[in-house]
C-alpha positions as CSV (number, residue, x, y, z in Angstrom):
1,M,207.4,101.5,-18.2
2,T,210.4,103.9,-18.5
3,V,213.9,102.4,-19.0
4,R,217.0,104.3,-18.1
5,R,220.2,103.3,-19.9
6,G,223.7,104.6,-19.0
7,L,226.0,105.2,-22.0
8,A,229.2,105.3,-20.0
9,P,231.2,102.2,-19.0
10,L,231.7,101.4,-15.4
11,L,235.1,102.8,-14.5
12,V,235.7,101.5,-11.0
13,L,238.0,99.1,-9.4
14,L,236.4,96.3,-7.5
15,A,237.9,94.8,-4.3
16,L,236.5,91.6,-3.0
17,T,236.6,90.8,0.7
18,G,235.3,88.2,3.1
19,C,235.2,85.3,0.6
20,T,236.9,82.2,-0.4
21,S,237.2,80.4,-3.7
22,E,234.4,78.1,-2.7
23,E,231.7,80.7,-1.7
24,P,230.5,84.0,-3.2
25,P,231.6,87.2,-1.5
26,A,229.2,88.6,1.1
27,V,230.2,92.2,0.7
28,Q,231.8,93.8,-2.4
29,L,233.5,97.2,-2.4
30,A,234.4,99.7,-5.2
31,E,236.4,102.9,-5.3
32,V,234.7,106.2,-6.1
33,R,236.1,107.5,-9.4
34,R,235.4,110.3,-11.9
35,A,233.6,109.0,-15.0
36,P,231.1,110.4,-17.6
37,V,227.4,109.7,-16.7
38,T,224.5,110.1,-19.0
39,E,220.8,109.8,-18.0
40,V,218.5,108.6,-20.7
41,V,214.7,108.5,-20.7
42,E,213.1,105.9,-23.0
43,A,209.6,106.4,-24.4
44,P,207.4,104.9,-27.1
45,A,206.6,107.1,-30.1
46,T,204.9,107.4,-33.4
47,I,206.1,109.0,-36.6
48,G,203.9,111.9,-37.8
49,A,203.7,114.2,-40.8
50,R,204.1,118.0,-40.8
51,A,200.4,118.4,-41.9
52,S,197.5,116.4,-43.2
53,A,194.2,117.5,-44.6
54,T,191.2,115.5,-45.8
55,L,189.2,117.3,-48.5
56,R,185.4,116.5,-48.6
57,S,182.5,116.9,-50.9
58,P,180.5,120.0,-50.1
59,A,177.3,118.8,-51.7
60,Q,175.5,115.9,-53.3
61,G,176.7,115.1,-56.8
62,T,179.1,112.9,-58.8
63,I,182.8,112.8,-59.4
64,A,183.1,114.6,-62.8
65,K,186.9,114.6,-63.1
66,L,189.8,113.1,-61.1
67,Y,193.2,114.6,-61.9
68,V,195.4,112.5,-59.4
69,S,196.1,108.9,-58.5
70,E,197.0,107.2,-55.2
71,G,200.5,108.3,-54.0
72,D,200.9,111.2,-56.5
73,R,202.9,114.2,-55.3
74,V,201.0,117.5,-55.7
75,R,201.7,121.2,-55.4
76,K,199.8,123.8,-53.3
77,G,196.7,125.0,-55.3
78,Q,196.8,122.2,-57.8
79,I,193.4,120.9,-58.9
80,L,192.8,117.4,-57.6
81,A,189.1,116.7,-58.6
82,R,185.9,118.3,-59.8
83,I,182.4,117.4,-58.6
84,R,179.3,117.9,-60.6
85,S,176.3,119.0,-58.4
86,P,173.1,120.3,-60.1
87,Q,171.7,120.7,-56.6
88,A,174.4,123.2,-55.5
89,E,174.1,125.1,-58.8
90,D,170.3,125.4,-58.3
91,Q,170.7,126.6,-54.8
92,L,173.1,129.3,-56.0
93,S,170.6,130.4,-58.6
94,Q,167.7,130.6,-56.1
95,A,169.9,132.6,-53.6
96,R,170.8,135.1,-56.3
97,R,167.2,135.5,-57.4
98,A,166.1,136.1,-53.8
99,S,168.9,138.7,-53.3
100,R,167.6,140.7,-56.3
101,M,164.0,141.0,-55.1
102,P,163.0,144.6,-54.4
103,A,162.4,145.6,-50.8
104,P,158.9,146.5,-49.8
105,A,158.1,150.2,-49.8
106,S,158.0,152.0,-46.5
107,F,154.7,153.7,-45.4
108,G,153.7,156.7,-43.5
109,A,150.4,158.3,-42.1
110,N,149.1,161.8,-41.9
111,V,145.6,162.5,-40.5
112,R,144.0,166.0,-40.5
113,L,140.6,166.8,-39.0
114,P,138.6,169.2,-41.3
115,S,138.0,172.7,-39.8
116,L,134.4,173.4,-38.8
117,D,132.7,175.6,-41.5
118,T,130.8,178.2,-39.5
119,G,130.5,180.8,-42.3
120,A,126.7,180.5,-42.8
121,F,126.1,180.5,-39.1
122,D,128.3,183.6,-38.7
123,R,126.5,185.5,-41.4
124,K,123.1,184.6,-39.8
125,V,124.3,185.8,-36.4
126,A,125.8,189.0,-38.0
127,A,122.4,189.7,-39.5
128,H,120.7,189.3,-36.2
129,F,123.3,191.6,-34.5
130,A,122.7,194.2,-37.3
131,K,118.9,194.0,-36.9
132,A,119.3,194.3,-33.1
133,R,121.4,197.5,-33.6
134,K,118.9,198.9,-36.0
135,E,116.0,198.4,-33.5
136,A,118.1,199.7,-30.6
137,K,118.8,203.0,-32.4
138,K,115.1,203.6,-32.6
139,I,114.9,204.0,-28.8
140,E,114.4,207.6,-28.0
141,D,115.9,207.4,-24.5
142,R,119.6,208.1,-25.0
143,Q,120.8,206.4,-21.9
144,A,118.8,203.2,-22.6
145,R,119.8,203.3,-26.3
146,R,123.5,203.5,-25.3
147,Q,123.3,200.6,-22.8
148,L,121.5,198.4,-25.3
149,L,124.1,199.1,-28.1
150,T,126.9,198.3,-25.6
151,A,125.3,195.0,-24.7
152,I,124.9,194.1,-28.4
153,E,128.6,195.0,-29.1
154,L,129.7,192.9,-26.1
155,A,127.7,189.9,-27.3
156,Q,129.1,190.1,-30.8
157,T,132.7,190.3,-29.3
158,Q,132.0,187.2,-27.3
159,H,130.7,185.4,-30.4
160,R,133.9,186.2,-32.3
161,A,136.1,185.0,-29.4
162,Q,134.2,181.7,-29.2
163,T,134.5,181.2,-33.0
164,K,138.3,181.8,-32.8
165,A,138.6,179.5,-29.8
166,L,136.8,176.7,-31.7
167,A,139.2,177.1,-34.6
168,S,142.2,176.9,-32.2
169,I,140.9,173.8,-30.5
170,T,140.5,172.1,-33.9
171,A,144.0,173.0,-34.9
172,Q,145.5,171.8,-31.6
173,L,143.6,168.5,-31.9
174,N,145.0,168.1,-35.4
175,R,148.5,168.6,-34.1
176,S,148.0,166.2,-31.3
177,I,146.7,163.4,-33.5
178,N,149.4,163.9,-36.1
179,G,152.1,163.9,-33.3
180,V,150.8,160.5,-32.0
181,L,150.6,159.1,-35.5
182,S,154.1,160.4,-36.3
183,G,155.6,158.5,-33.3
184,V,153.8,155.3,-34.2
185,T,154.6,155.4,-37.9
186,S,158.2,156.4,-37.1
187,G,158.6,153.3,-34.9
188,L,157.0,151.1,-37.6
189,S,159.2,152.6,-40.3
190,S,162.3,152.0,-38.2
191,S,161.2,148.4,-37.6
192,M,160.5,147.9,-41.2
193,A,163.9,149.3,-42.1
194,S,165.6,146.9,-39.7
195,L,163.7,144.0,-41.1
196,Q,164.6,145.0,-44.6
197,A,168.3,145.3,-43.7
198,A,168.3,141.9,-42.0
199,S,166.6,140.4,-45.1
200,R,169.2,141.9,-47.4
201,T,172.0,140.7,-45.1
202,Q,170.5,137.2,-45.0
203,A,170.1,137.1,-48.8
204,K,173.8,138.2,-49.2
205,A,174.9,135.5,-46.8
206,A,172.9,132.9,-48.6
207,V,174.5,133.9,-51.9
208,K,178.0,133.8,-50.4
209,A,177.4,130.4,-48.8
210,A,176.0,129.0,-52.1
211,E,178.9,130.5,-54.0
212,S,181.4,129.0,-51.6
213,T,179.8,125.6,-52.0
214,V,179.9,125.8,-55.8
215,K,183.5,127.0,-55.6
216,S,184.4,124.0,-53.4
217,L,183.2,121.6,-56.0
218,T,186.6,122.2,-57.5
219,I,188.9,120.5,-55.0
220,K,192.4,122.0,-54.7
221,A,195.5,121.0,-52.7
222,P,195.8,123.2,-49.6
223,F,199.6,122.6,-49.5
224,S,202.2,120.4,-51.3
225,G,202.2,116.8,-50.3
226,V,201.3,113.2,-51.2
227,V,197.8,112.2,-52.2
228,S,195.6,109.4,-50.8
229,L,192.2,108.8,-52.4
230,G,189.2,108.4,-50.1
231,R,186.1,106.2,-50.1
232,V,182.6,107.6,-50.5
233,S,179.2,106.5,-49.2
234,G,177.9,106.2,-52.7
235,G,175.7,109.3,-52.9
236,G,172.9,108.0,-50.7
237,A,170.6,110.1,-48.5
238,A,172.6,112.6,-46.5
239,G,172.8,111.8,-42.8
240,G,175.0,111.8,-39.8
241,V,177.3,114.4,-38.4
242,E,179.6,114.5,-41.4
243,S,176.7,115.1,-43.7
244,L,175.5,118.0,-41.5
245,L,179.0,119.5,-41.5
246,G,179.1,119.1,-45.3
247,R,176.0,121.3,-45.6
248,L,177.6,124.2,-43.8
249,P,179.3,127.0,-45.7
250,G,182.8,125.9,-46.6
251,G,182.0,122.4,-45.6
252,G,183.9,121.1,-48.6
253,Q,187.1,122.8,-47.7
254,Q,190.0,121.1,-45.8
255,L,189.1,119.4,-42.5
256,P,191.5,117.7,-40.2
257,S,191.9,114.0,-41.0
258,V,190.7,111.6,-38.3
259,P,192.0,108.0,-38.3
260,S,189.2,105.6,-39.1
261,G,190.8,102.5,-37.7
262,G,191.4,101.1,-41.1
263,S,187.8,100.9,-42.1
264,A,187.4,100.4,-45.9
265,S,183.6,100.9,-46.1
266,G,182.2,102.7,-49.1
267,A,183.1,102.9,-52.7
268,P,186.5,104.0,-53.9
269,V,186.7,107.5,-55.4
270,A,186.5,107.4,-59.2
271,I,185.0,109.3,-62.1
272,G,181.2,109.0,-62.2
273,V,180.9,107.7,-58.6
274,P,178.0,109.5,-56.7
275,V,179.1,111.4,-53.5
276,S,177.2,112.8,-50.5
277,P,178.0,115.9,-48.5
278,G,180.9,115.2,-46.2
279,D,182.3,112.3,-48.2
280,S,186.1,112.1,-48.2
281,I,187.4,112.7,-51.7
282,V,191.2,113.0,-51.2
283,T,193.7,113.4,-48.3
284,V,196.9,115.4,-48.8
285,T,199.8,114.7,-46.4
286,D,202.9,116.9,-46.2
287,V,205.9,114.6,-45.5
288,S,208.5,117.3,-46.2
289,R,209.3,117.3,-42.5
290,L,208.5,114.4,-40.2
291,T,207.7,114.7,-36.5
292,L,207.7,112.3,-33.6
293,D,205.1,112.1,-30.9
294,A,206.4,110.4,-27.8
295,D,204.6,109.4,-24.6
296,V,206.8,110.2,-21.7
297,D,206.0,108.9,-18.2
298,E,205.0,111.4,-15.6
299,T,208.1,110.4,-13.5
300,D,210.4,111.6,-16.2
301,V,208.6,114.4,-18.1
302,L,209.9,117.1,-15.8
303,L,213.4,116.2,-16.9
304,V,212.6,116.9,-20.6
305,R,213.3,120.3,-22.0
306,E,213.0,121.9,-25.5
307,G,216.2,121.3,-27.4
308,V,216.9,117.9,-25.7
309,E,218.4,115.5,-28.2
310,A,217.3,111.9,-28.7
311,A,218.2,108.7,-30.5
312,V,215.3,107.0,-32.3
313,E,214.9,103.4,-33.4
314,L,212.1,102.1,-35.6
315,D,210.6,98.7,-35.7
316,A,210.4,99.0,-39.5
317,V,214.1,99.8,-39.9
318,P,216.1,97.4,-37.7
319,G,219.7,98.3,-37.1
320,A,219.2,102.0,-37.9
321,T,219.3,105.0,-35.6
322,Y,217.7,108.3,-36.3
323,T,218.3,111.7,-34.7
324,A,215.6,113.9,-33.1
325,V,215.2,117.1,-31.1
326,V,212.5,118.0,-28.7
327,T,210.4,120.9,-30.0
328,G,207.4,120.9,-27.5
329,I,206.1,119.4,-24.3
330,G,202.4,118.9,-23.7
331,V,200.6,119.9,-20.5
332,N,197.5,117.6,-20.8
333,P,198.1,114.1,-19.3
334,M,197.1,110.9,-21.1
335,E,196.3,107.7,-19.3
336,G,198.5,104.9,-20.4
337,T,197.6,101.3,-21.1
338,T,198.9,100.1,-17.8
339,G,197.0,102.7,-15.8
340,G,199.8,105.2,-15.4
341,V,200.0,108.7,-16.7
342,S,202.1,110.0,-19.5
343,Y,202.6,113.3,-21.3
344,P,202.9,114.0,-25.0
345,V,206.3,115.2,-26.2
346,R,206.8,116.5,-29.8
347,L,210.2,116.0,-31.6
348,R,211.5,117.0,-35.0
349,L,212.9,113.8,-36.6
350,G,216.3,114.0,-38.3
351,P,218.2,111.7,-40.7
352,G,219.0,108.1,-39.8
353,A,222.0,105.8,-40.4
354,F,222.7,102.1,-40.1
355,D,225.5,100.8,-37.9
356,D,227.8,100.6,-40.9
357,G,227.2,104.3,-41.7
358,A,224.9,103.7,-44.6
359,K,221.9,106.2,-44.9
360,A,218.7,104.9,-43.5
361,P,215.4,105.3,-45.5
362,A,212.9,108.0,-44.7
363,P,210.1,106.5,-42.5
364,K,206.4,106.9,-43.2
365,P,203.8,108.6,-40.9
366,G,202.2,106.2,-38.5
367,M,205.3,104.0,-38.0
368,S,206.1,103.0,-34.4
369,A,209.4,103.9,-32.7
370,V,211.4,103.9,-29.5
371,T,212.8,107.3,-28.4
372,R,215.8,107.6,-26.1
373,L,216.0,111.2,-24.8
374,T,219.3,112.4,-23.2
375,V,217.9,114.4,-20.3
376,R,221.1,114.9,-18.2
377,E,224.8,114.6,-19.0
378,S,227.9,115.0,-16.7
379,P,231.2,114.4,-18.6
380,S,233.3,114.2,-15.4
381,A,231.1,113.2,-12.5
382,V,231.9,111.8,-9.1
383,A,230.5,108.4,-10.0
384,V,229.6,105.2,-8.1
385,P,227.9,102.0,-9.3
386,A,224.1,102.2,-9.3
387,S,224.1,99.2,-7.0
388,A,225.8,101.3,-4.3
389,I,222.7,103.4,-3.8
390,V,220.3,102.3,-1.1
391,S,216.9,104.0,-0.8
392,S,215.8,104.9,2.8
393,G,212.5,106.7,2.8
394,R,213.1,109.9,0.8
395,E,216.9,109.7,1.3
396,S,219.5,108.1,-0.9
397,V,222.3,106.4,1.1
398,V,225.7,104.8,0.5
399,W,227.9,102.8,2.8
400,A,231.4,104.2,2.8
401,V,234.4,102.6,4.4
402,A,236.4,104.9,6.8
403,D,239.1,103.5,9.1
404,G,238.0,100.0,8.2
405,V,234.4,100.4,9.4
406,A,231.1,101.1,7.6
407,R,229.8,104.7,7.7
408,R,226.3,105.6,6.6
409,R,226.4,108.6,4.2
410,V,223.3,110.5,2.9
411,V,224.0,111.5,-0.7
412,K,222.4,113.8,-3.3
413,L,222.2,112.3,-6.8
414,G,222.7,114.0,-10.2
415,A,222.6,112.2,-13.5
416,Q,221.4,108.6,-13.2
417,G,222.7,106.1,-15.7
418,D,221.9,102.5,-15.9
419,A,225.3,101.3,-14.6
420,V,226.7,104.3,-12.8
421,V,225.2,107.4,-11.1
422,E,226.5,110.8,-10.3
423,V,226.9,111.8,-6.6
424,L,226.8,115.5,-6.1
425,N,227.7,115.4,-2.4
426,G,228.3,112.9,0.4
427,V,231.3,111.0,-0.9
428,S,234.6,112.0,-2.5
429,V,236.8,110.5,-5.2
430,G,239.1,107.8,-3.8
431,E,236.8,106.6,-1.1
432,R,235.5,103.0,-1.1
433,V,231.8,102.2,-1.0
434,V,229.8,99.0,-0.6
435,V,228.4,97.9,-4.0
436,K,227.2,94.5,-3.1
437,G,225.5,93.3,0.1
438,A,224.7,96.9,1.2
439,D,221.4,95.9,2.6
440,S,223.1,93.8,5.3
441,V,225.7,96.4,6.3
442,R,225.3,98.1,9.7
443,E,226.8,101.3,11.1
444,G,230.2,100.7,12.5
445,Q,230.5,97.2,11.0
446,R,234.2,96.4,10.3
447,L,235.0,95.9,6.7
448,P,238.4,95.1,5.2
């Protein structure tokens, strides 16, 4: 529930009418005056740190060295702990050996059909042609002899052409076969090259991941802050989501801390204690700048802007008030415990002081607080008591007294304090308005 509190005193003069000393007044009037009006939105809040990181074990092993204790202040890059993990070292050695294995040789194919050896056949045919010419020359008839020799010459020419065509067919067949095989082997060679490249990339990635895991066995502070030691599972069999996360590359590097609800399960971190992947070793919290996370009701959040100032009170520091400034306003709603909707508002927490001016101590992250945000201020407003405002549907109404009778005035409100409110239009300074018994007043009713 949001509470609004006005910081200005009620600066009006009250005139009582229609009453006697024995009975309470039925109607009470007040004069409209100028007065400062401040509107404040109140919201619950929690103290937060600038940053917090939980550093986890990247592999199965044991705590070999612990350089810090609970509550120590550390610097960025400072070594906090070392983990001994023969398993991680062995995985790195295996990955390096695999990356050094030679790639399989590529292959090719070249097929050539042997040319047909027709030499003996050609010599035998040539001998037959020579014998045929010899016999043809013995013919006495010149005309017949010439015709026979011409026929023999034509037959020999045809034979030579057929031999040449056969050699050409064989050569063409060789080219066709080798062309098909070249396409096939080219595709196979390309596929083999891609597989070899993928294998080399995978081997390099495995080496890089194993090196990152081994490097993460030396736990360093990601930023300056205060140390909190964790609790480990005791090095049992890895399981669960955190264990799976711990096996990923970089799993031992900083992960955002998640509140565990105060659970104290597991063994405390100490030298020689076994750890499993994902076990929390140490949490570093940067308290150099404190923040404030407030839950502002949906009815008020649109009044909040960046730069709005606030006064903060902590349950842990009674009597002290801290300063704060709004730095961000969330857009995702959160359901409140009462069923309403609120929005997160981030503030930067400033110094605090007690009522006597003494400096208040610096709070710790997680402490609860109440934030009072000054959302609207009017130093010289036309002001009326808050009790003068009557809601009528969507309108805000006051009953003003003019010529001794009640007149209904619809007004527009500005800053709304707890005791007085600003009226932007509808009434003027010096007029009298009903501040008590307004629900019973009617238009035209005579009022003193």
